[in-house]
N, C-alpha and C positions, 0 to 999 in steps of 0.2 A: 378474617377466618382463613386458615390454611388447611387444605386437604392433606390428610396423612397417608393416603394411598401412594406408595412409592412409584407406581406405574402411571399415575395421573399427573397432569401439570399442576404446579403450585400457583394458585391464584392469590396474589397478595392484594388485599382490598384496602388495608389501612394506608393512608397517604404517607405517613411518617415512615412506615416500613418500605413502601415503594421507593421513597426518596433514598433510604439507606441502601437498598438493593441496587438502585440506579448508580449510587456512588461506587459500589463494589464493581459494577460493570465497567465504569470509567477507569477504575484502578487497574482492572485487567488489561484495558486498552492503552493505559497511560504510557508505558515504556515505549511501545512501538509508535504511538502517536507523536511523542516529542522527539523521537529519534531522527525522523526525517528533517525537521527544521534545524536540529542541532548539527546535522551533517552538512546540510546545504547552506547554512548561514541565514535561513529565514528566522522570523521571530516565533519563539515557542508559544508565547501567549496568543499570538494571532492564529497559530495552528489549533490551539485549544478552542478559540472562538469559532473558527471555520468548521471544525469537527462538530461542534454543537449545532451551529446554524445549518450545516449540511445534513445532519441527521434529522433535524426538524423539517427541512424542505423535502427530504426523502419520504418522511411520514406523511407529509401533505400530499405528495404525488401518489402515494400508494394507499391512501385512505387509512393510514395508521393501522395497517393489518400485519406488518412484518416486524417481528422482534429482532431488529438488527441495528448495529451501530456503524456509522461511517466515519473514517478518519484518514490521516495521511497515507498516501500510497507510495510504497517502496519503488514501484516501477518507474517513477519520475525522478528518482534521486540523481542519476547521472545526467539526464537531460536538463534538470534544473541547474546543476553545477556548471554544465557547459553553457547554458543560456545566460546565466548570471555573469560568467566570465566573458562572454562574447558580446551580449547586448545590454546587460544590466538587468536589475530586478524588475523594473517597470515593464520593459518589453517582454521579458520572460513570462511575467504574469499575464500579459495580454495574449501571448501565444497559448498559455495553459488554459485560459478562459475559453479559447476557441476549441479546445479538445472536447468540450462538452458537445460540440456538433457531431462528433463521432457517435456518442451515445444516442443523440437525438435521431441520427440516421438509422442506427441499428434498431432503435425502438420502433421507428416507422416501418422498417423492413419486417420486424417480427409481427407487428400489428397487421400488416397486409398479407404476408406470406407464411406466417407461423414461425415457431422457434427452429424448425428444421432448416430454414433458409440460412441461419447462421452456420450450421454444420457444413453446408455446401461451400460457403465462402471462406470460413475459418475452421477447416478440419484440424485435427491434432498435428498433422505434418506441417502446418503453417504456424500454429500458435506455439507448439512445443519448442522448436529451435529459437524462436524470437524471445521467449521467456528465459531460455538458457543464456542467451546473449545478454539479457538485462542483468542477470546475476554475475556472469563471468566478466562482463565489462567493468563491473565495480570492484572486482577482486584486487587489482593493483592499488586502488584507493584505500581499501581496508588494510592491506599490508603496510602501506606507507604510513598510515595513521597509527597502526599498532607498533611500528618501529620508531615512531617519533620523528619521522623525516619532516623537514621544513618546519620544525617547531623548536621550542626552547628546552624540551625535555631530553635528558641524557638517554643514551641507548639502553643502558642497564635498567634504569627506572622504567623506561617505556616497555621493554620486554616483560619485566616482572609484573607490571600492572596489567598490561593487555592480556597476558597469558592467564593470570589469576582471574581476570574478568571472564575470559573465554571458558576456562575450566569450570568456573562456578555456573555459568549459563548452561553448559553441557550437562553438568551433574543434576541441576534442577530439572532440566527438560527430560532427562532420562529416568531419574530415580524418585523425583518428588511425586506426591499423591494429591488428589483433590484439586482445590483452587490454586495451590502453589504451583502445580505443573503447568498452569496457563500463564504464569508470569515469570518465566526464566530471565527475560531481559531485565526486569526490575531487580531481581536478585543479583544478576551479574553486575549491573551498574552500581548497586549498593556496596558490594564487596570491593569493586575497583575504586570507588570513591573513598571508602574508609581507608584503604591501603594508601591512596594518595594523600590523605590527611596525615597519616603517620610519616610519610616521606616529605611532608611540608610542601606539597605541590599545588595547594589550593589557596587562592586569595579570596577571602570573604568580604573584602571591602565593597564590591559591587552590590552585594546583598544588603549591607548596612546602609549604603547610600540610596538604594531604591525605595520608592514610596510604597506603602501598603496598597494604595489604590492608584491605578493608572490605566489609561486607555491602551488597548492593544495597538500596535503599529499597523496602520492601514496604508497600503501602497496603491496609488492610482495607476491602473494599467495603461500601457501604451501599446499600439498595435503596429507590427512590422511584418510584411508578407513572408520574409525569409524565416523568421522565428515561428510563425504560424505553420508554415509548410514543414518545418523541421519537427515540430511537436505533435501535429495532428496524428500521424500514423502510430505514434507511441501509445495512444489511448486504446488501440485495438486490443493489445494483450490484457490490460486490466479489465476492459469491457467484456472480453470473452471469459476471463476469470470470474467476473461478476455472476455469470450464469452458474458456475460451479458453486459460488457462495450462496446463491438463492436455492440451489438444489440441496445444499448441505443443511440450511436452516429449515427447509421443507421436510427433510428426513428427520431432523431432530424433533420437530413439533408435530409430525404426522399430518401436516397440511400441505397441499400442493399450491405453493405460492406462484408457480409458473402459470397456473390457470387463474387463480384468484389471489391477489389483484391482477395477475398477469405479468409475464416477463417484460412486455412492452412498457408497463408502468414502472416496474422496478428499474429498468434501464434508463427510463426517462428521469426517475428520481435520482439515480446516481449521476447522470449527466448534469442535471440542475445543480446538485450539490457540488460537483466538481467546478462548474463555471462560477458559482457563487463564491466558493472558497478562493479561487484565483482572483476574482474581482476585488476581494478584500485583502489580498496579499498573502494568502495561505497556500500550502501545497494541495494538489488535487486530492479528492476523497476516493475511498474505496471501501467495500464491505470488509469488516474485520473478522477473520476466522477465530481469533482468540475469544472474542465476545460470543460467537456462536458456540464455541466450546464451553464457555461459562453458562450459557443458556441450557445446554445439554446437561451439565453437571448439576446446576441448581434447580432445573426444571421450572424456571420462571419464564413462562411463555407470553406473558402480558406485554404488548408493545409499549404500554405506558412506562414500563421500567426503563426503556430506551429514551423515552421523553425526558425522564428525570436525569439519566446519564448525560443527555445533551444539555440540559439546564445547568447541571453541575459544571460541565466543561466551559460553558459560557461564563458562569459566575467566577470560576477560578481564573479565567483569562484576564480578568480585570485586577488581579492582584499582582502588582509590580514585582514584589519580592519573589514570587514563584518563578517568573521569567529570569530574574537576576540569579536565583539559585541554580536554575538549570544551565545558565550560561557558564557557571563555575565548573561544570563537569569537564575534566580534562579530555582532550582529543584522544589520548592513548587509551582511555576507558572505552570511548566510542569505537576505537579501532578493534578492540577485543570482541565487542559485540558484533561489529559489522562482518568479521570473518565468518561467523556462523550465519548471520542473517542473509548476507549476499549469496553464500553457498547454498542456503536453503531455497533461494529463489531459483537458482539453476536446477536444483533437484525437482522443484515443481514442474519445470519444463520437461525434465526427463520423465517424470511420472505421467505427464500429459501424453507423451509418446507411448508409454507403456500401457496406460489405460485405454488409449485409442487403438491398441494392437497394431501399431505402425510397423510394417516390415522394412527395416532400414537397409536391408540388402537388395530390395526391389529397386530397379534402376531409377524410376521416377522419384521415389522418396529419397533415395540416396543423393540424387542431384539437388533436390530442393534443400535438404538439410545441410549438405556439404557447402553449397554456395552461401547460404545464410550464415553458417558458422564461420566460414573464411572471411566473408565481408565484415562480420561483426568483430571478430577477434583481431583481424588484420587492419581494421580502421579504414576500410574502403569508403570513398566518397565520390559523388558525381556532381559536377558543376553545370548549372544551366544559367549562363550569364553571371549575374551577381548572386544568384540563388544556389545554395549548396545543399545536397541531400546526403546525410551521413549517419553513422551510428545505428541506433535501434530503429529510427524512422526508415532508413534505407533498407534495413533487413526486413522490416514488416512489409514494405512495398514490394520488394523482390520476391518474398515468400508468397504473397498473394498472387502476383503476376505469374510466377512459375507454376503455381497450383492451377491457375486458370488456363494456361497455355499448353503445358505438357499433357499429352494424352494419358489417360488412366490405363492401367493394365486391364486385360480382358476380364480377369476374375473379379477385379474391383467394380467394373462396369456391371457385370452380371449380378453382383451382390446388391448394388444400388437399385437395379431394376427389379 
């Protein structure tokens, strides 16, 4: 039975309908979900598996109260690429598994001190510039892929495909209506892929050779201190973004999930999901805004829908031809998508500063933002013996330390008091 009141949540009781709606939610998340492994070289089927497992673990930690889906986090794209190139996949997965400790620590902090404690340690002036660096640091990667650099694609073909992909994604994101507006990445990839077919740039042999049923590739993690220290601070930005995600789904459903089941439990669930995903060889998880948008549009507030989405993700992960098909997507198609996606990450950082009403001309804020941006864009690194701190992790640490050390302006102190 489905309620017809447009202002009321739609409670889908029939299991077959719940399964169908769950598949729809997975479809909304699918493009972004597989984008991370396709860019970083991880296994797409494993990412599907870990998204499903992570969502189920999140529901377990939160008492199955929050209608939200967890999948591949964009914040870790550059760190994964660097980690794989420097230490290999196994060590990178070990370091990523340890990033769950950041969530556990923040969960404990919120449990003991309340959600306000996060605001003191991670105010917008800290989180904003770090998120900007995550997006801007990936910009050269997106452009190189869009131009076909270090690949077999010709420049003219690369520009044609990547720009067609980008323009399609932009058009759908701006002009589409309803559920279509939530899946611009899917439309962009589809148009780019079809164009590549006409240009003869796709080899279907891997799909023909792949079995219908195969186990996702599981990577046994290895642990190295340098990799752990490099990756740990990176989890701060998505962990703080998690708060925004929970606030968004609370607003959509008119339920305060920050109080029940509690922010400490949702942070714990995200941390457990991230660690579990990495232990299996998948990218760290995060809450998906696309799925929250779909919940708002369809008004399906039942968390069981997300259980079905997770089950579908796990089931599809065992189809070898799905992973083989995804592997045939040319990098120039991914390049077109990435130019929008990575730029949008930077915009999230900017909006964090704007929503936090950060006065960037005030000396203290100017110092924090300037140093973080320069360190991040300039490639600053600090060596401690054999251990090196660089990139996003260095920016996160510097931002936190400067925020704690530099004295606040008098008017800021008065406001807080």
